[in-house]
C-alpha positions as CSV (number, residue, x, y, z in Angstrom):
1,M,66.1,40.1,66.9
2,H,68.3,37.2,67.8
3,A,70.4,34.8,65.7
4,K,72.7,31.9,66.6
5,L,75.5,30.2,64.7
6,I,76.2,26.5,65.3
7,W,79.3,24.7,64.0
8,K,78.6,21.6,62.0
9,E,81.9,20.4,60.5
10,N,85.0,21.9,58.9
11,L,83.9,25.5,58.1
12,Q,80.2,24.7,57.8
13,F,77.9,26.5,60.2
14,T,74.1,26.6,60.6
15,A,72.6,29.9,61.3
16,E,69.4,29.8,63.3
17,A,66.8,32.6,63.8
18,D,63.2,32.3,64.8
19,G,63.1,28.6,64.1
20,H,64.6,28.9,60.6
21,T,68.0,27.6,59.5
22,V,70.5,28.5,56.8
23,L,73.7,26.6,56.1
24,M,76.9,28.6,55.5
25,D,80.2,27.3,54.2
26,A,83.5,28.7,52.9
27,K,84.7,28.3,49.3
28,P,87.4,25.6,48.6
29,P,90.1,25.1,49.5
30,V,89.3,26.5,52.9
31,G,85.7,25.1,53.0
32,Q,83.8,22.6,51.0
33,G,81.7,25.1,49.0
34,K,78.4,23.2,49.9
35,A,76.5,26.4,50.9
36,Q,76.6,30.1,50.4
37,T,79.3,32.1,52.1
38,P,78.5,34.9,54.6
39,K,79.1,37.5,51.9
40,Q,76.8,35.8,49.5
41,L,74.1,35.6,52.1
42,L,74.5,39.3,52.8
43,L,74.0,40.0,49.1
44,A,71.0,37.7,49.0
45,A,69.6,39.4,52.0
46,L,69.8,42.8,50.2
47,C,68.0,41.3,47.2
48,G,65.3,39.8,49.4
49,C,64.7,42.9,51.4
50,T,64.4,45.2,48.4
51,A,62.4,42.6,46.4
52,M,59.8,42.4,49.2
53,D,59.4,46.1,49.2
54,V,59.1,46.5,45.4
55,A,56.7,43.5,45.2
56,S,54.5,44.9,47.9
57,L,54.4,48.3,46.4
58,M,53.6,46.9,42.9
59,R,50.8,44.9,44.4
60,K,49.4,48.0,46.1
61,Q,49.5,49.8,42.8
62,R,47.6,46.8,41.2
63,Q,50.3,46.1,38.7
64,E,50.1,42.7,37.0
65,V,53.5,41.4,37.6
66,K,54.1,38.0,35.8
67,R,57.8,37.6,36.6
68,F,60.0,39.4,39.0
69,E,63.8,38.9,39.6
70,V,66.3,40.9,41.6
71,T,70.0,40.4,41.1
72,A,72.9,42.1,42.8
73,E,76.5,42.2,41.8
74,A,79.1,43.3,44.4
75,T,82.5,44.5,43.5
76,I,84.9,43.2,46.1
77,R,88.3,44.6,47.2
78,R,91.1,42.1,47.0
79,G,93.1,41.5,50.1
80,N,92.0,41.2,53.7
81,P,89.4,42.1,54.6
82,A,87.8,41.4,51.3
83,V,84.9,43.9,51.5
84,F,82.3,45.2,49.1
85,T,83.3,48.4,47.4
86,A,80.1,48.8,45.3
87,V,76.8,47.0,44.7
88,D,74.7,47.1,41.6
89,I,71.1,45.9,41.8
90,A,69.0,45.0,38.8
91,F,65.2,44.8,39.1
92,R,63.7,42.8,36.2
93,I,59.9,43.0,36.0
94,E,57.7,41.5,33.4
95,G,53.9,41.9,32.9
96,A,51.3,44.6,32.5
97,V,53.4,47.1,34.5
98,D,53.7,50.9,34.3
99,P,57.5,51.5,34.1
100,A,57.2,54.8,36.1
101,L,55.5,52.9,38.9
102,A,58.2,50.2,38.9
103,V,60.9,52.8,39.1
104,E,59.1,54.7,41.9
105,A,58.8,51.4,43.8
106,A,62.5,50.8,43.5
107,R,63.3,54.4,44.5
108,L,61.1,54.1,47.6
109,S,62.8,50.8,48.6
110,Q,66.2,52.3,48.1
111,T,65.5,55.6,49.9
112,S,62.9,54.8,52.6
113,F,62.1,51.1,53.2
114,C,64.9,48.5,52.7
115,S,66.7,48.2,56.0
116,I,69.5,46.1,54.6
117,S,70.2,48.7,51.9
118,A,70.0,51.5,54.6
119,M,72.7,49.7,56.6
120,L,74.9,48.7,53.7
121,S,74.7,52.1,51.9
122,R,76.5,53.7,54.8
123,A,79.6,51.7,53.9
124,V,79.3,51.2,50.1
125,P,77.5,52.8,47.2
126,I,74.4,50.9,46.1
127,R,73.2,51.7,42.5
128,Y,70.1,50.2,41.0
129,E,68.5,49.9,37.6
130,V,64.9,48.9,36.8
131,F,64.0,46.9,33.7
132,V,60.4,46.5,32.6
133,N,59.7,43.9,29.9
134,G,63.4,43.9,29.0
135,A,63.8,47.7,28.6
136,S,65.6,50.0,31.0
137,A,63.0,52.1,32.8
138,G,65.2,54.1,35.1
139,R,68.1,54.0,37.6
140,G,69.3,55.5,40.8
141,Q,71.3,55.2,43.9
142,A,70.4,54.2,47.5
143,Q,70.2,57.4,49.6
144,F,68.7,57.2,53.1
145,A,68.4,60.0,55.7
146,P,71.7,60.5,57.6
147,D,70.0,60.2,61.0
148,L,68.8,56.7,60.5
C-alpha cells in the first residue's frame, strides 16, 4: 500500500493513492475549511471499512436492505495532541432484515474483519449499536485478537 500527500495551498493537501485523490484541509482560522480534516477522514474511513463488511455479510445472508447508514461519533481530548478518547458507531439498517443477522454482521466486522477498527481499537474503545427499522437490535464493543 502506498499513499502520497501533495501540498496545494495554505493548509490544503491532496492525498493520492492508487490513482484516487482526496482533498484535506484544516478548520478555520488555521485552514479554509474547504475539505475534511485528517481526523474526519480517519472517522470516515472507519465508517467505510465497517459498512463494507456489514453490507457484504448482509448480502451473503440474502437480507433485503433498502437503506443503510453508518455514523461514527468520536470523543476528542482537548489540548495537544487532540486525540480520540472513544468512538461510538451506529449502524442504521432498513428493510426486510433479520435483526439478529444484522447484529451478527456488525459483531463480525468489529471482531474479525474491519482492519481500520482493528487498528484504532488498540488505542481507543470503539462501541457500536445496530438499529433495524428504527429499533435498537443490539450493541457491543470492538474486540480483536491481541496478536493482530
